[in-house]
N, C-alpha and C positions, 0 to 999 in steps of 0.2 A: 402352419403352411407346409405342404409336402416338399421334400427336397427333390431337386432335378435328378432324374434317373441316370443321365449320363455322368453327372457329378458323383453319384453314389458309386458307380462302377469305375470311375476314373478313366473314361474313354471319350474320344472326340465324337461330335454328332455325326460325322461321316464314317465312323468305325464300321468295319465289316463284321459279319456274323462270327467268324472265328476269333476275332479280337475281343468281341463282347463275351463270348463263351469262356475264353481264357481268363479274362478279367474277373468274371463271376466265380470261376473255379478257384482262383487265388484267394479271393475274399472269403469264400465259403470255408476253405481250408484254414485260413487265419482266424476266423471268428467262430468256428464250430464249437458248440457248448462242451463237447467231450474234451476239447483242448483247453477250454476256459471254464472249468466247473464253477458254478455259483456266480458267475459274472453276468449280471443282467444286461449290461451295456453290450457285451459280446454277442449275446443271444439276439438283442435288438438289431444290431448291425447285420447279423446273419440273416434274419428275416427280411430286413430292408434290402439287402443285396438280392435275395430270392425274388422279391417283388419287382425290383428293377429289371432283373433278367427275364422274368415272366413277360414283361411288356416289350423290352428291347429285343428279346430273342424271338418274338413273334412278328412276322412281317406286317400283318394287318394292324395289330395293336400299336406297333412302332410308328406306322404311317399316321394313324389317328393321333398318337401322342405328339408327333412332330408338328402336326397342323394345329391342334387345339390344346395341347398340354394336358394337365391332369383333369381339367373339366371335361375334355372330350371322351374320357374313359369311363364316365359315370353312367352311361346309358346302355341298355340292351346287351348286357353281358360282355361289354368291351373292356372292362376293368381287369386289374390283376386278380389272381386267385386269393382267397382269404386263407392264408396258411395258419393253422392253429398250433402246430408243433413241428419239431424237427423231422419226425418221421414223415409227416405230410409233405414236406419239401422234398425229401429224398425219394419218396414214392413217385414224385412227378419228374424230378430232374436227375434221378440216379444214373441214367445212361451217360451223362456228361462226365461222370467220374469213373467210367469204365466198368460199370456193373450195376445191378439193381440194388435198391434200398441204400443202406449205409455201408456196404461191404468194404469200400475203400478205407473208411475210418476204422473198421475192425483191423485192417492191416496196419494203419498208421499208429493207432492208439492202443492196440492189443485187445480190443473189445471182442466179445463173443456172445453167443446166444445165452449161455449160462442156464440152459434148460428152460428158458422162457419162450413162448411162441413168438414167431417173427410177425409183427403186425404188417398188414398190407392194406393199401388204400382200396376202397371198393371201386367196382367198375363204373364208368360213366354210362349213362343211358341217353338215348336219342329218341325224339318224337317230332312229328310234323303236325301242325294244326292250320286249318284254313280260317281266314277272317275276311270280313267284308270291307270294302273301301271306306265306308263310314266309320267302322271300328278302327281302321288304321289311322284315320285322320283325328279321331277324338281320343284314342286310347281306350283300353278295355281290360278285362281280366277273364280268365278261364279257370275252371276247376277240372284238372286232368286226373283221370283214373289211371294210375301208373302201377304196373306190376313190377315190384322190386324186391330185392333180397334184404330182409330186415334181421337184426340181431335176435337170435333165439333167446326168448325170455326164460326158458327153463335152465339153460346152462350159461346164460349171459355171454354167449359168444365164444366160450372156451371149447365147445365141442365135446366136453367130457361130461359123463354122467354126474348129476349132483352128488356131492360128497366125495368125489374123486377129482384128481388133477392130472393134467398131461404130464408125462415123464420125459426126461431128457433123452434124445435119440442117442443110442449107444454106438451108432456108426460115425456120426459127425460130431458127437459130443456137444450138441446144442448150437453149433455154428450154422447149420443149414447147408453147408458146402463140404465137399470132400476134395482132397488134393492128391493128384497122382503125379509121380515124378517119372520122366522118361529122359534119361541122360541128363543133359544140362537144362532141360525144360521142365517146368512145373505147371500142370494144368489143373485149374479149379473148375468144378462143375457142381450142379445142384445135387444134393444128397438124394440118391434113389430110394432110400428107405423112408425118410420123412418128407420128401419132396420140397425141401428147402425151408421147412417150418422150424426145424431144430428140436421138435418134440414129437412124441408118439402118444396116441390116445388109446390106452388099453381098454377102457370101458366107455364107449361112445354114448353120447346123449341119445335117448330113445326118440326124442321129439325131432331133432334135426339130423340124426344119424351121423353125428360127429362133424358135420359141416360148420356148425356154429351160426348158421343163418337159415332163414326160411323164406320161401316165396310168398309174398302177400300183396294184395291190391290195396293201394292207398291213394287218397285224394291229395293232389298237390295244387296249390293256388299259383297261378301264373299271372303276373302283372305285365300287361303289354303297353309300353309307352306310346304316346301319340307321335305319329310320323314314321312308324316302322315301314320298311320296304319289303317286297317279296324276297325271300331268302335270308332275312335278318335272323341271326342266331341269338337266342336269349338263354343265358345260363342261370339255372336255379341251383345255387350252391348247396351241397349236402343232400340233394334230392335224388341222388343215384343209389346204387347198391351200398348197403352198410359195409364198413371195413371188415377185413378178415382178421380174426384174432386180436381185436382191439384197435385196428387201424382206422384212419379217418374215412368217412363216407365219400363216395364219388359224387359227381354232379349230374344234373339232368340238363341236356342241351335240347332246346326246342327250336325248330326251324319254322318261321312264319311263312305261310303261303297266301298270297293275295288272290281272292276269288275274282273270276271274270265279272265285269260289270256291264250292264245293258247299255249304258250311255258313255261311261268314262274310260279313258286310258290314262295310265300314269307315265309321266315323263319327268324323271328326277322327282322334284317336289311339286311340279306343275300337274294340273289335271286338264286333259284335252277332251273336248266333246264336239260333236257336229250338230248343227241345227239347220233344218230346211226353212227357207223363206221363199216367198213368191217374188216374181220379177218386179212387181209394183212396190213391194216392201223394200227390196234392195235399191230400186231406182229412186224412190221418194223418201226413204227413211221410215223407220217405225220403231215402236217399243214392243218387245216380245218377251215372253216368259221362258226362262231357261232353267234346267235342273242344275243344282250345285250340291256339293257334299253336305251342305247345311239345310237343304230344302229348295223350294222354288225361289227364283229371284227375277227381277225385271232388268232388261238390258236394252240399251238404245242401239239401233242399227243406223249408222249414218247414211244419209242420202248418197247414192252412187257407190255403195259397197259392191265389190266384185265377188263373183262366185269363187270360193277357195280362200278368200281373205280371212285372216285370223284376228279376232278381237280379243282384248285382254281384260279380265276382271281381277283387279288387284286384291290379293289377300284371300282368295277363295280356293287356294290349293292346299297341299299338305303342310303341316308345321315341320320345322327342322328338328331332328333328333338332338342336335347340339346347341339349340337355343338361338340359332341365327334366324335371319328373316325367312319366313315361310314362302311357299310357292303361290302361284296365281292360277286362275282357271283360264285356259285358252279355248276360245269358242271359234270353231271353223264354220264359216257361213257357206251353205250350199244352196245356190239358187235353183229352184225346181222349175223345170219346163213342163207345162201340162201336156198330157198325151191326148186328151179329148177336150174340145172347146165347144161351147154352145154358140148359137148364132150371133148373139150380141158380142161375145168375146172375139169371135172371128172377125166381125166387122171392125171392132176397135183396133185389133192388131193389124188389119190391112191398112187402116188409116195411119197407124203408127209407122208402118213400113214405108208408106209414101212420104211421111215427114222425115224419116231417117235418110231417105235417098236425097231429099232436098237439103237437109241440114246434116251433112256428114261430119262426124266428130273429128277432131284433130288426129286422134289415134288411128281411126279407120282410114282417114285421108292419107296419113303418112304410110300406112301399110300398103295401100293400093299403089301409091307412087313408087314405093320400093319394088313391089311386085312387077309393075310395068317396066321399070328399068331392068329388072332381072331378065325378063323375056326378051327385051330389046337388045 
């Protein structure tokens, strides 16, 4: 069973963002693998704290977690990132420690580039896809043709010509940063010679021109859960650009757009549609066929139904993404008034009008009484 994220960070459920960030920073410093070499428990707690902060540090994820717990984070890209290693965590949260990547730990623990390329997480990609109402209700999948940067197979991502290796940058000595002192102040900036990578490529790979990655079109399968709404964001982990110099890949974020439907409108998990009925059907009651997300269905119109009245068909709406009770279909009844009448219809309506005058309904009688009093 997963531990409570607030318990992991040691903060109250009403803690502010700054307090959550401070708590995570303290735990990350305490359990960082560089400070606890070979200790699996420390590495586990380090990743656990990162997962907790990924949820509680994000307003939308935190709101979902507060309402539904861990179960609410399992659908549609709402869950925490899957951190595969320490570099993955710091490529995402490095700004919390006052710099990119693990630079703060280089200061604390004396680490440096050592002539190795600095791994960087690949860039995230974004796409939008339209789906039909029926697909949103039932769930579906798509095969997306995504143009992304993949690791060069010739140099295996190093950027160097096969048979050669990158060499340590002679300006920053593999750290990726240079330091300049101005009086009492010391300023660190990205090394202008290696652009922060800590290495130089003397003989670049002919296939990728030293980039270590190539643009390729690749099919990505996207599973769309039942109940998605317009604007739902689905994350496909690892389907973004490949990492740079051995870093983890980015993610693909897909935005769902619900197409316009001829009959239906979505209201939360309910489906609203309008159906026209005749005056006689509304007055006497009738059985009519109505469209639903699952096909045609029969519905009873009670006698005396008024124009604009909304009838409810239980369980005919969208399912809930979080496993709760699904929505209903709301049917708005619109009584049609014919613009042209044949002779028989005209005669019958005249007869009905005469009866209406003799047998005034309570509602009409009350209205005319109030109207008379108003003018008097």
